[in-house]
N, C-alpha and C positions, 0 to 999 in steps of 0.2 A: 504494500500500500504506500502511495506517495505521501510525503509530509504535507500537511495542510498549512496555510499561511499563518494562523495563530500559533501553531507549534513551532514554525520557523522563527517567528518573532521571539518566542520564548527561548528557543535555542540560541539565537543571536544574543539575547540579553544575558544568558548565563554563561556564554563563552567568554568569561572575563579573563583579564590578563593576570598572570601570576605576579607575585610581589618581588620577583628577582630584579635587582637593581642594574645588573649589567646590560649593556646594549645588546639587543637581539641580533643574530647574524643576518647578513644579506643572504638571500636564497635564490639559486639559479636552477631552473628546470630545463634540462637539455633533452628535447624530444626528437628522437629519430623516427622516421616515418616509413612504414612498410619495410622494416629491416630484418632479414633472416637472423635468427638468434645465433647461428653458427658462423656468421660472416663478420667476425672480428678477429684480429690477430690473437688477442688474449683469450678468446674462446676456442682457439686451436686451428683457425683457418690458415692454410698455407697460401691462400690466394688473395683474400681481402687485404686491401692496402689501408690500414687504419692506425698509423703510428701515433697520431695525436690522441685518439681515443684509448689506445693501448697505454700511453703515458698516463692519462687520467686514471685508467684502471689500476695501474701500479701504485697510485696514490690514494686508492679508494678501498672501501669494503666492497668486495665483488660478489654479488649474489648471482651465481651461475644457474640456479634453478628458479629464476623469476618467471612469472606468468602475468598475462592480462586476462581478466575474466571473459572478455568478449573480443573476438579477433577482427574487428573492423573499426574504422576511424571514430565516428561520432560516439557510439556507446563507450568505446575505450577511453576517449578523452573526457566524456561525461563522468566516468569513474574517477579520473584524476582530479577533476574540478570539484567534485562533491564528496568524495570518499564513500559513495554509495554505489550499490549494484544497480544495473539498469532497471530491474523491476522495482527498486525502491525510489529511484529518482524520476522514472518515467522516460528517461532518455535512452531508448533501446533501439532506435532506428538511425539511419543516415538521413534520409529524406522522409519527412513525416507523412503518414497516410491519414492522420487525424485532423489536419489543418489545411486550410486553403493553400498555404505556402509555408516555407520554413521560417519566414519572418514571424508568423503567428505562433510558431512553436517555441520561440525564444522565451516565452513566459515561464517555461519549465525551469530554466536556470535562474531566471529572475526571482522566482519564488523559493529558491533553495539557499541554505546557508553555505554558499561556495567559499572555499578557503580564501580567495582574494578579499571578499567582504570581511571575513574574520580578521585577516591581516591588517586591513585598514583600521580596525578598532585598536590595533596595537601600535598604530602610527606609521605603518608601512606605506610607501608608494609602490605601485605595481605596474608593470608594463607587459601587455600581451603583444606578441609578434608572431606572424605566420599562422600556421594551422591552429584552428580554434573551434569552428563549427557553430558556436552558440550565439550567433548574431553579433551586434556591436559589442566592443570590449566592455563597456560599462554594464551591460546586462548581466555579465558574470561577476561584476564587482571590481574589475581592474580600474585603476585610476587613469591609466593612459593605454593606448593601443593602436594597432595598425588596421584592425578590422572596423571599418566605418562605412556608413552609407554614402555613396557617391552618385550624384545626379539621379537620385531616386532609386538606385540599385543597391542591393545588399549582397555581400558575399556570404553564402550560407556556410562556407567552410574556411573563411578567413584568408583566402588566397588571392583576392583581387580587391583593389588594384595594387595596394602596397604589400600585402602579406607575402605574395609569392616571391617578391624581390629580396626578402630577408634571407641572408646567407648566400643565396644564389648571386645576388648583385651587390648587396651592401649590408653593412652592420651599423651604419650611421645612426638610425633611430635608437639603437641600443646604446651606443657609446654616448650619444647626446644625453639620453636619459640617465645613464649611470654617472656621467660627469656632474650633472645637476644634483643628484642625490648625495654624491660624495662631498661636493662643495657645501651642501646644507646639512651634512651629517645626519641624513635620513636613512633609516634601514629600508631596503628595497627588495622586491621580488621581481625576477625576470622569467617570463615564459618565452623560451626560445624554440618556436615551433617551425624550424626549417623544413621546407617541403622536399626533403631528401632522405633516403634514395628513391622516394616516391616518383613515379612518372610525372612529367615527361622525361625520358632519358635523353637529355640534351646537353650533357656535360661538355665543357671545353675539350678540345682534342688532346690536350696534355694528359688528361686522365684516361682517355681511351688508349693511348699509346702504352700505358702501363700493362695492358693485358693483350696486346696485339699478338704476342708470341706464346700465349698460354694454352692454345688449342681450344679456345672457347667458341661457342656459338655467338652469333651477333647479339642475341638477347643477353647472353652472359657477359659479353664485353660491355654492353651499354649499361647494364645494371651495376656491375662492379665499378665502372667509371663513376656512376652516381654516388656509390658508397665512398670512393676515394675523394670525391668532391665534398661530400658531407664532412668527411674527416678533416679536410683542410679548413672548413668553416669553423669547426669546433676548435681547431688549433689556433685560428686567428682570434677567436673569442677568448680562449684561455690565456693567450699571449697578452691580450689587452688587459685582462684582470691582473696579470702578473706585473705589467708595467705600471698599473695604477696602485700597486702595493696593497690590494684588498683581498687577496686570495685567502689569507688566514682568517679573515672576518666573514667568510662566505661558505655556505653549505651548498654543494653541488649535487644534484641527483640526475642521473641519465637513465632513460629507458625508452623503448619503442612502443608505439601505440598498438602495433600488431606485427606479426611476422609476414613472410612471403615465401613462395616457391618461385624461383626464376623461370620465366616462361616467355614465349614470343609475345604474349599479351602483357605489356608492361604495367597496365593499370590494375589488373586483378590477379595476375600470376596464375599458377597452375593449381590443380587439386591438392588438398591437404595443407594449404597455406591460408592466406587471408580469406576471411569469411567462413572458415571451417573450424572443426573441433580438433584438427590435427596439431601435433606438436610444433610444426613449422608455422602455424598461424598463431598459436597461443603463447609460445615461450618467448621470453626476452631476458637478457641479463639486466640486472639493475645495479648501478654504481652509486655509491654514497661516499662523497669526499667532504670531510670537515676537519681540516688540519688541527691536530691537538685534541680532537674530540672523538674521532673515529679512526681506529687502527686499520691500516691497509693490509688486507688479507682476503683470501678466498673463503666463501661460505657456501656449503652445499645444501643448506636447509631450504625448504620451500617458502617462497615469498611471492607477493603479488602487488600489482599496481594499486590495489585497494589499500595498501599500506602507505601510500604517498602522503595523503592528507594528515593522518595521525603524526607522521614524521615531521611534516612542516609545522603543524600547530604546536607540537611539543617543543621543537627547536625554537620557535618564536615566543614561547612562554605563555601560550594560550590554553586555558583549561578546556578539556573535551567533554566534561560532564554534561549530560543532557543532549549531546549531539547524536548519541547512539551510532557511532561509527564502527563498522565491523572489522576494520583493519587494525594493524599493530604498528608500533614505532620501529622502523628499520634500524635506527641507531641503537636502540636497546637490543634488538635481535642480533645485531653484530657483536654485542658483548656476550650474548648467551651461546651462540653457535649451536643451536639445537640439532639433534639428529633429523634426517630427512623425514622419518615417519612420525614425528611428534606433532605435526600440524597437517590438517587437511585444507586443501584449496578448492574453491568452487567457481563455477562460471556458467554463463548462459549465452545462447546464440540465437539470433533472429535474422530474417531476410533484411539486408541493409536498405533495400529500396522497396518496401512493401506497397501494395496497392490497397485502396479502400476495401472493405467497408469502414465508414466512419465509426469511431467508438472502439476500435480494436485496442486492447490494452496488453500489457506484458504477459499476463497469464494466458490470454487467448491467442497471443502471437508467437510465443516462444517455440522454437523448433527443437532445440536440444538443451539439456542441462548436463554438466559434467562435474566430476570430483576427482581429485588426485590425493591419495594418501600413501606416503612412502613411495614404493615403485609402482603401485597399482593405480590405474586410471579407468574410471567408469563413465560411459556416455549413454544418456538415456534420451531417446527421441520423444517428443511431446506432440500433442494435438494431431494425432495420426488421422483423425477423421476430417481434418481441414487442410491436409497436405497440399492439394492442388491450389487452393486459394493462397495459402501462406507462402508458397514457393514461386508464385507467379511474379515474374520480373527479377528473380534472383540472378545475379551476374553469371554469365556463361563464358566458357573458353571455346569458341567455335560452337559446337553443338553439345558440349559437355557442361552440364550444370555443376555449380559449385555450392556446397560439397556434393558428394554423390547421393545425398538425401536418403540415407539408409533408414530403415524402419525397425531394425532389431537393436536390442541393447548390446553394447560392445564393451568388452573388458580387455585391457592390455597390461602386460607386465613390462614396463618401460625399461627395466634393467636388462632384460633379455631380448626385448623387441622394441627398440627405440623408434623404429619406423612404423609401428602399429600395423603390422601385416597379419597377425594371427589373433583372431577373436577367441578369448578364453572363457566367455560367459557361460556356455553350456557345460564346460568341464569344471567350473568353479562356482557352483550356485551359492555356496555359503559366503564367498567373498562378494558376490553380486548383492546378496541380501544385506550384508554389513555396510557396504558402500552406499547402497540405495537408502538405507536408514539414515546415514549421515546426510545425504543429499536432500532427503525429505525434511529432515530437521532444520536444514539451512533454509530451504524454500520449496514449498510444494504448490505448484500452480493450481492444482485441482482443489486446494483448500483443505 
């Protein structure tokens, strides 16, 4: 159930600032877009050219078993903005089926206690740049931003006219913003939503040349060139922070909104990736750097982008009581280094571009729920009697729908079968029952 406005006002009211006297850190969110989890040097790739991200990883707590609950842009970013699952926030789609246009859907984020609104109460200035989705920057609570209405037209995903230029063409809106906050001694939050390695695959030739002799397909060259381009933009941004002398005063968090399988279709990728329940769609490493506060080391425990908001609020000294956030603080998790099986992760998947009927909500629109506990992952199809309607308009690769829209419960042992090729549900009914119980306790759409 979505939060009602009175409850939101109440939550905002009790999200009070702690009494800590020290100045809160600056916070920088580095969002990579459609980035395969295994295509970083620090994640073991021998192909991906990511020296700057690898340097950041060496200075960070490295959560290599990170996930996003939903493997497509808007629901995933809605989780990051609100700290809520899509069925809780109402932001479960890319383009809304319930409203005349996406402009009218912006009330969802406007009615929620998004973390930029909470940071503003702590005295933070905040800048939204690039990928965003939730209408103009102020609707999500940012004090400044690049997503604005221009000539009566609104960018539904933050990429036009200014947003797409961030990183690809310029960092000036960011450096101007940071310069002003440093001069006024104001803590700040930066949302760096560079539209990379997301299509279009139009990187400068210098990046394509890096992969010309690697035996790749044209699609592989183009996508890896975009990854290398992304890496340089992050290197430029980190270099700027170093020159300003504010790295030690800043918390950096990096993750991707979803994964990808590289395919001749650069927008949607191949099966098993973006918009699917596959590991290549749901997994992302999560990096947390805060010099002097977070020890650089690798952690194998299960974490999720649902943990981002609790991390940010705790770092800023903002009480979470009354917000009912389901995530945990990544900084505290880095101190504990729990075993992989000590925590279960959950997620939900919908058609990103659903068609009407008007009034469709999360419970009647969800196509899959999933849970991972330890090495085991269970995927449960939902709303089987409404499949044809729910999957109408789902992105395709040629004639192949994504994902393969299976109707059977699937169970995988990821330690032995990381590619999810062998369904063990029939041979492990007790494990299915146990994981299904966890999933239903988390959220059961049927009520």
